[in-house]
N, C-alpha and C positions, 0 to 999 in steps of 0.2 A: 327372837329373830336370830337366825344362825349367822355367825360371823365368818367372813371369808378371808383366807390368807392371801394378802396382796404383796407378799415379799417378792414374787416373781415378776412383777410389773416393772418395766424399765421407766425410770424417772427422768433420764436424760437421753437426747438424741445420740445415736451412734455416730462416731466420727467417720468422715469419708475416707475410704482407703484408695491407695494408688492402684491404677490399672495393672493387670498382670503383665509381667515382663514379656511374655510371649505375644502380647497384643500391641505393644508400643515400641518405638525405637527403630533404628535402621534395620535390625534383623527382622522385625515383624513386617516392615515395609517391603523388604526384599522377598520374604516368603510369600507375601500376598500378591506382589506385582511381577516378580521375576521367576519364582520357583513354585507356583501354585500347583502346577500339574507336571507330569513328566515331559510333555511337549514344550511347555513354557520353560522348563529347566534346560532342555536341549537347545532351544532357540536362544536363551539368555547366555548360555555358555559359548555358543557360536558367535553371538554378537560381541561378547567380551573379548574373545580371542581375536576377532577382526579389529576391534578398537586397539587392543594391545599391539597388533601388528602394524596397522596403518598410522595411528596417532603419533607415535614417536617420529616416523619419517616425515609426516606432514609438519609437525612442530620444528623438526630439524631444518626442513627446507624454508619454512616461513621465518624462523627467528635465529636459530643457533648457527646455521651455516650461511645465513643471508648476508648480503653486502648492504651496509647502512650509510656509507658516505662515498662520494665521488662526483665528478663533474661531467663525465662522458662515459662511453661504452667500455673504455679500458678498465674501469672499476669493476665491471660485471662480467668480464670474460671468464669462461670456465677455467677453473684452476684446481690444482690438487691441494686439498686442505691438510697439509702436513702429513700426507701419507695415510690419513685416517679414512679418507673417502676415495673412491675410484677416480683416477685422473679423467679430466674432462667433465666433471660434475661440480656444480656450485649451487648455492641457495638463491633465494629471491633477490631481485635487483631493485631494492627500495629507493636508491637515489634517482632512478627513472621516475618513480611516482612523485618524489619530493620536487624534482625539477619541473615536472609537467603538471603539478597539482593545480595551479591557477588555471591552466588551459582545460583541465578536466572539470573544473567547477564552472567556469564562465565562457568557455570557448574563445572566440576571437573578440569578445567584448572589450572595448578600449580599456587599457590598464588604468588610465586616470579617471575613468568613469565607473569603475567597479564598486566604488563606495555606494552607488545607487542600488546595485543589486544586493549588497550586504544590508543596506538600510531596509530594502524591501523584505528581505528575509527576516530581519529583526521584527518588523511590524507584523509579518505573518505569524511568527512564533508568539508574539505578545497577544495576538487575538486568538490563536488556536488553543494555547494551553488553558486559558480560563474557560473557553468553550467546552473543552473536553473534561474539565474538572467539575464534578457534580455539585460540590458545595459552594462554588463561586457564584455570587448573585448576579443579577442583571443579565440573565441569559438571552433575553429577547434583544436587548440593545447590543450585546456581544455578537449575536447572530446577524443582525442588520449590518454591523460594521464589517464583519468577516465576509459575508456573502454578497452584500450590495455596495458597500463603500470601498472596501479594499481593492477589488478588481480595477476600479478607476484610478485609485492612487498608484497601484502597481503599474498600470499602463502609462501614466504620465511620468513615473520615475524611470521605467525601463526604456521606453521609447524616446522620451525627451521631445525637444522641439518647442517646449513651453517653459515659461518662467526662467528663461536663461539657461536651461539645460540643453546641451548639444544633442542633436538628433542622432540616434544609433539605429541603423537599419537592422531588421531582424536576421538577414543572412549572416551577420556577425555574431548572433547569439549561438550558444552551444553548450555542451557539457551538462552537468547536473541541473543547471539553470533551465534549460529547455525541457528536461525530463520533468521537473517540478511544475513548470508552467503548463505543459500538456496534461499532467495528472490532475492538477488543481482545477483547471477549466473543465476537464472531462468529468471529474467527480461532482463539481458544483452544478454542472448542467445536466448530467445524466440522472441524478436522483429525482429532481422535480419533473423533468421531462419523462422519465420512466414511469413516475406515478400517473401522469396525465395519460400516457399511452396505455397503461394497464387499466385505468378507469375507462378509457375509450374502447378498449377491446371488450370490456364487460358491459358496455353501454347498451341500452335498449333501442337507441336511435341507429337505424341501419347504416346511414351514411357515415356517421362518426365511427361506428364499429368497423365498417369496411375499410375506411382510410387507415385506421390504427392497425388493422391486421395486415394490410398491404405494406405499410412502412416497416412494421416489426419483422415480418417474414422475409421481405426483400433484403433488409440489412443483415438479418441473421443467416440468410442463405448464401452469403458471400464472405470470403475472408477479409480481415482488416486490411491486408495489403491491397486488395481490389478497391476497397473504399477509399484508401489513401490515394491510389492512382486516379480514381474518379475525381476526388476533391482537388488534386493537384493539377491534372491535365484536362479533364473533361468539363469541370465546372466553368472555367473561363469561356467555353464555347456557348454557354447558355446565357451569358450576360451581354448587354449592348456593346457594340464596338467602341473601343477606347476605354472601357471600364476594366480595371484590373483589381485583383484581390491579392493581398500579401500571401506568400506561400505558407507562412506560419498560421495565418488566419484560416486558410483552406485546410491545413492539417488539423487545426482545432475543431473545425466544423465536422470533418470526417470522424475524428476520434469521439467527439461528443455524441454524434448520431449513432455510431456503432455501439458505444457503451450504453446509450439510452435504450436501445432495442433489447439488449440482454437484461438490463435492469428492469424493464417493463415485465418480462416474464418472471423474474424473481419476485417482484411485488405482486403479480397476479397470483402466484402460488400462495402468498400470504393471505390475499383477499379470499381465495377459495377455501382456506383453512378456517376462516371465521364462521362460527355456527350461524345458522339462519336466524336463530332467536335474537342475536345482536341487532340484525337489520330490523326485525319486527319490533323489538323494544324501542329502537330509535324512532321508527315510524309512529309507534303508539304515543310517544312524547310530543309528536307534532313537529319534529325536526325536518328541515328541508334537506335536499340531497347533499349539498356541500357541507351543511352542518353535521349531518349524519356521518359523512365520510371523514371529515376533519376532526370531529370530537369523539366519535365512537369506534368506527371501523378501522380507519387507517392507523391510529396509534397501536392497536392490537396487532394488525397485520405486519407493521414494520418491526415490532418486537419479535414476532415469530421468525422473520426472515433476516435477522441480523447477520447470521453466518453467510447467507447467500449474498447479501449486500456487500459485506466486507470482502468476500471472495471476488466479487466483480471489481471492487476497487483495486485489489491486489493484482488481478489480471490486467486491468487497465494500466497500472503503474509499470508492469513489466512489458506490456505491448507497445509502450512508447518507443522502444528500441527499433520498431519497424519503420519509423520515419526516416531512417537512414536510406531506405529505398528511394525516397523522393528528394535525396540530397540535403537532408537536414541532419545535423549532428548532435544527437543527445549524448548522454554520458558514455554509453557503449560505443557510439559512433566516433567520439573524439579519442577514446582510448585506442580503438582500431586504427584511426588515422595516424595517431602518434606512433603506433607500433610499425605500421607499414610505410609511413612517409617521412620518417626522421632517421636518417642513417647515423646520426650522432649517438643513438642508443640501440643500434642493431646488434643484439646478442641473443643467444638461445634462451636466456632466462627472462628477457625483457617482456616478451609477449605473454608468458605465463603470469608474470607479476602484474602486468596491467589488467589482464582479465580477472585475476584473483581479486584485485582491488575493486574493480567494477562489480564483481559478484558480491563482495562484502558490503558495498554501499546498498545494492538492491536488497540484500538479505536484511540489513538493519531496518530499512523502511518497511518491508513486507512483514517482518517479524513483529515490528512495533504495532502495525495495524492489526495483525492477528491477535496479539496479546490484549490489546485494548478492546477488541470485539468480545473476547472471552470475559473480560472484566465486566463489560456492559451486559452480557448475557447473565452472568451471576447476579448482578445488581438488579436487573429487571425480572429475574425469574422468581416471581412471587405468587404465581397462580396456584401452586400446589403446596405452599407452606401451611403448616398448621399453627 
């Protein structure tokens, strides 16, 4: 039998080698994302030049030339910064924000009772953070506490009148407190109501489908300002004489209905994207309509439309500023009121600083919702993994 020469056979596995330098590191990222084509390179250069031009001026106004201490408008009057800047120009007036910070957060809520708002916020965060963290157990209990129990606890804490707590009427509420209340109620109500409206619009029962279509198209056909006007001024005309609704409650109803109509269309798009085989498979298992929707169809549909759902939440959070039209003062409303109605801080930089502060608060909340939705998309995107 002929012997074979096996000296060429490798007896050990080859060691892993580092990736080529041209494919890793900041340089590779820049070539791939910023300078992949001549058009990308030109746009990137223009963007970098714009950043180099505007960013130093923005930082200079926000921080380096800003005023950080003072008790009234005299601290923020336009001054010449040692000859380095044109006369009549100064930076941001942050003492105005520091002085009015409590008003921006709570409105005219009584100073001695603001601990109730703070306690309500702590409970809110204590329930929200575990609910948004995938690895924390007892999600069902957490959801029941957050969506079913917490609204009643918050109502008793914020309104008062029970258990020895002084009553605080809602016209005294304002600032970020009102923004969060409107957003929370709108989000909590719009998602389940939007699901029901979406299912109703796809229902085979003519009456249910007709009522759902009328409600969705009627609300979507008018701007939110009109809905708020209707809730604030027209709704009392349809109730028995002597019965009144709190203005905040009317605004909550209007915001919830408006957001529910848009949410219904977002969810309907997800339902239409589910293959017909999923419905047929659920029917073959003998599942009823609600079992089929809750166990098979709806989880897949909601996963597909996470970007649309979060986009609706972000729009709702920003649209709360429109309640100023019906004489309710959210965060932007109290900032505007402080700027125009307080001569103690009347300077050219006060208005800019107040609006920048409000914009920063809105950006933090909206950016946080956006990033979390992207995280959930990556976590739930398992349909095409090998």
